[in-house]
N, C-alpha and C positions, 0 to 999 in steps of 0.2 A: 504494500500500500504506500509506504513512504517513498520508495523508489519511483513508483508509477505516478502517484498523485502530487507529491511535493517536489521531488527532484526533476521530474519531467525531462528525462534524458533525451538528447537530440538523436542519439543512437541507442540501440538496445544492448549496449555493452554491459550495463549493470542490471541484473535480474533479481527477482525475489530470491532466487536460489543463492546468489552471492550474499545477500543480506542474511538469509537463514544460516549460512555457514558462519558468518560473523557472530550471530547470536549463539550458535553452538560452541564456538571457541570461547566466547566470554563466559558462558555458563560453566564450561569446564575449568576455566582459569580461576574463578572466584567461588568461595563457599556459598551454598544455597541460602544460608541464613542472611546474606547481604541483599537478597532480592525480595523486595516487598513494595507495597503501594507507595510508600513515602520516597523510595529511592528510584522510582520508575524513570523519571526524567534524567537522572544521573546516568542510568544505563542506556537510555536512548542516545544521549550525548557520547557516551563511551563507544557505542556502536558506530555512530557517525564519524568519530575520530579514527576508529579502526578502518572504516571505509575510505576515509581520506588518505590514510597511510597506505592502504592497499592500492589505491589509484596512483599515488605518487611513486611508490616503489615498484608498481606492477607485480606485486607478489601477495597472494592470499592462498595459503594451503587449503586444499579440499579437506573437509573435516574427516571423512571416512578413510581417505588415502592421502595422508599429509604430504607425500612426495609429489603429488600433483598440484600444480599451480593454477588456480582458477583464473588468474589475471594474465596468464601467458599469452593468450590470443586476443587480449583486449587491445583495441586500436584507438583508444582515446588519444587525441592529438597532444603533443608536448605542451602546447600553449594552454590547453584545458587543464592538464595536470598541474602546471605551475600556478595557475590562478584559482585552482579548486574546480570542482565539477560544475560545468555551466548549467544553470537552470533559470 
């Protein structure tokens, strides 16, 4: 929803699948006790920061097979990466 409705990508380089992988990595990285209604916006921001990093570095390991890079075939132009994702 965020990728489609808020970011409105010019190209379909970022999918909900990418965002789901970021959510899974965050859920694995931090204890479950930190996730609650009061901290929801913190985790949204954390996820967006991870997405920005993945775009900039062109690296996001696939959650199930971490050797695979989901961003490997991403063709977001260099200018878009430097300025952040265009929306």
